[in-house]
C-alpha positions in Angstrom: -82.1 3.8 44.1 -78.3 3.5 44.1 -76.4 0.3 44.3 -73.6 -0.2 46.9 -70.4 0.0 44.8 -68.8 -2.7 47.1 -71.4 -5.2 45.8 -71.0 -7.1 42.5 -73.8 -7.3 39.9 -76.1 -10.3 39.9 -75.1 -13.2 37.7 -76.3 -12.6 34.2 -75.5 -14.0 30.7 -71.8 -15.1 30.8 -71.0 -13.0 33.9 -70.8 -14.7 37.3 -69.7 -12.6 40.3 -68.1 -15.8 41.8 -65.2 -15.3 39.3 -64.4 -11.8 40.5 -61.0 -11.3 42.1 -58.4 -8.6 42.4 -55.6 -8.7 39.8 -53.0 -6.6 38.1 -53.5 -5.6 34.5 -52.9 -8.4 32.0 -53.2 -8.3 28.2 -52.8 -10.8 25.4 -51.7 -10.4 21.8 -51.8 -13.4 19.5 -51.8 -14.3 15.8 -54.7 -16.9 15.4 -52.7 -18.6 12.6 -49.6 -19.0 14.7 -47.4 -16.7 12.6 -44.4 -15.2 14.4 -43.6 -11.5 14.0 -41.9 -8.6 15.7 -45.2 -6.7 15.5 -46.8 -9.1 18.1 -44.1 -8.1 20.6 -44.5 -4.4 19.7 -48.3 -4.6 20.1 -47.9 -6.5 23.4 -45.6 -3.7 24.7 -48.2 -1.1 23.7 -50.9 -3.1 25.6 -48.6 -3.0 28.6 -48.2 0.8 28.2 -52.0 1.1 28.1 -52.2 -0.7 31.4 -49.8 1.6 33.1 -52.6 2.8 35.4 -53.0 -0.7 36.7 -49.5 -0.7 38.2 -48.1 0.9 41.3 -45.0 2.8 42.2 -43.3 3.8 45.5 -42.5 7.3 46.7 -40.1 7.3 43.7 -42.3 7.5 40.6 -39.6 5.8 38.6 -39.5 2.7 40.8 -42.4 0.4 39.8 -43.8 -2.6 41.6 -43.2 -4.8 38.5 -43.8 -5.1 34.8 -42.9 -7.7 32.2 -43.7 -9.6 29.1 -44.1 -13.3 28.4 -43.5 -14.3 24.8 -43.0 -17.4 22.6 -39.3 -18.3 22.5 -37.8 -16.1 19.7 -35.6 -18.9 18.3 -33.9 -17.1 15.4 -33.0 -14.1 17.7 -31.6 -16.4 20.3 -29.6 -18.4 17.8 -27.9 -15.2 16.6 -27.3 -13.9 20.1 -26.0 -17.2 21.4 -23.5 -17.5 18.5 -21.9 -14.3 19.9 -21.1 -16.1 23.1 -20.1 -19.4 21.6 -23.3 -21.2 22.4 -24.7 -23.5 19.7 -28.4 -24.0 20.1 -30.1 -27.1 18.9 -33.4 -27.1 16.9 -36.3 -25.1 18.1 -38.1 -27.0 20.9 -35.1 -29.0 21.8 -33.7 -26.6 24.3 -35.1 -24.6 27.3 -34.3 -21.1 28.2 -34.9 -19.1 31.4 -34.1 -15.7 32.8 -32.1 -16.2 36.0 -31.7 -13.4 38.6 -28.3 -13.8 40.3 -26.3 -12.1 43.1 -24.2 -9.1 41.9 -21.1 -10.4 43.8 -19.0 -12.4 41.3 -18.1 -15.2 43.6 -21.7 -15.7 44.9 -23.0 -15.5 41.3 -20.5 -18.2 40.1 -21.5 -20.5 43.1 -25.2 -20.1 42.2 -24.5 -20.9 38.5 -22.6 -24.0 39.4 -25.5 -25.2 41.5 -27.9 -24.5 38.7 -25.7 -26.4 36.2 -25.4 -29.3 38.6 -29.2 -29.5 39.0 -29.5 -29.6 35.2 -27.1 -32.5 34.9 -28.7 -34.3 37.9 -31.9 -34.4 35.9 -30.2 -35.9 32.8 -30.3 -32.7 30.7 -27.4 -30.9 29.0 -26.3 -27.4 30.2 -25.5 -25.4 27.1 -24.3 -22.1 28.5 -25.1 -18.6 29.9 -25.9 -15.4 28.1 -25.8 -12.1 30.0 -28.9 -10.1 29.3 -28.2 -6.6 28.2 -29.8 -4.0 30.5 -30.0 -0.2 30.7 -31.0 1.1 34.1 -30.4 4.9 34.0 -34.2 5.5 34.0 -35.1 3.4 37.1 -35.3 4.8 40.6 -32.8 4.3 43.4 -34.8 1.6 45.1 -35.0 -0.5 41.9 -31.3 0.0 41.2 -30.4 -1.0 44.8 -32.2 -4.3 44.4 -31.4 -5.1 40.8 -29.8 -8.6 40.4 -27.4 -9.7 37.8 -29.5 -11.1 34.9 -28.5 -14.0 32.7 -30.3 -16.4 30.4 -29.6 -20.1 31.0 -29.9 -22.6 28.1 -30.6 -26.3 28.6 -30.5 -28.9 25.9 -33.1 -31.7 25.8 -31.8 -35.0 27.0 -31.7 -38.0 24.6 -34.2 -40.0 26.6 -36.9 -37.3 26.4 -38.9 -37.5 23.1 -42.1 -35.8 24.3 -42.4 -32.0 24.4 -44.5 -32.0 27.6 -42.1 -34.4 29.3 -39.3 -31.9 28.6 -41.4 -29.0 30.0 -42.0 -31.0 33.2 -38.3 -31.8 33.4 -37.4 -28.1 33.1 -39.9 -27.3 35.9 -38.2 -29.8 38.1 -34.8 -28.3 37.4 -36.2 -24.8 38.2 -37.6 -25.9 41.5 -34.6 -28.1 42.5 -32.0 -25.3 41.7 -34.0 -22.7 43.6 -34.4 -25.0 46.7 -30.7 -25.9 46.7 -29.4 -22.4 46.3 -31.8 -21.0 49.0 -30.7 -23.8 51.4 -27.0 -23.1 50.8 -24.7 -20.7 52.7 -24.0 -18.6 49.6 -24.0 -14.9 50.4 -26.7 -13.1 48.5 -28.5 -16.3 47.7 -31.9 -14.6 48.3 -31.4 -12.7 45.0 -31.4 -16.0 43.1 -34.6 -16.4 41.2 -35.6 -18.2 38.0 -38.1 -16.2 36.0 -39.5 -19.0 33.9 -37.7 -22.0 32.4 -39.3 -23.4 29.3 -38.8 -24.5 25.7 -42.0 -22.6 24.7 -41.9 -19.3 26.4 -39.5 -16.6 27.6 -40.0 -13.8 30.1 -38.5 -10.3 30.5 -39.6 -8.6 33.7 -38.3 -6.6 36.6 -39.1 -4.0 39.2 -40.1 -1.6 36.5 -42.9 0.7 35.3 -44.4 -0.4 32.0 -42.9 2.5 30.1 -39.4 1.5 31.3 -39.5 -2.2 30.2 -38.5 -1.7 26.5 -35.6 0.6 27.3 -34.4 -1.5 30.2 -34.2 -4.6 28.0 -32.6 -3.7 24.6 -33.5 -7.2 23.5 -37.1 -6.0 23.1 
């Protein structure tokens, strides 16, 4: 007797078919003692490569439907990189960082940045500065290149009235949503390219319209 492959197995042990759902491939790499290391990032990228079969691509095999990595904020790395662009970061946990996708047109980009900075100040936080994220796109397909935004990291200092870590995370979330709403409702040309890929004092994302094997080369930071 054969089982219909469209049917899930019966609930057994820790398995319950009620929890089944479609999803892209996801992997996790952690140090159970909380130690930070470059190897964790390297292992996470290897996991991503192992999940290449879970992704999709268009008629161009070098244009992926999306790949990325979420990591703990690399404080020492960011301090060094921000010094190069005259941004002085406060102590770890006292600033938030997010990857912001912006229009490629300089005037539209500057207008979006001003609205983001204004939203930050409106929520009582300190805008510290912008860092342009280095990217290399020679390996990506024409469709991905045509839609590629200008990518920058935004740094926000924790306001003096916020002493709780979770309260700061909530405030960063409000800034993220407020800035996105205001930009999308504005008449700025190219505003639909504005997108904030995470904004947190704890985690940082690198992602894009990529295949898994393109991520590391596309983002030299990794």
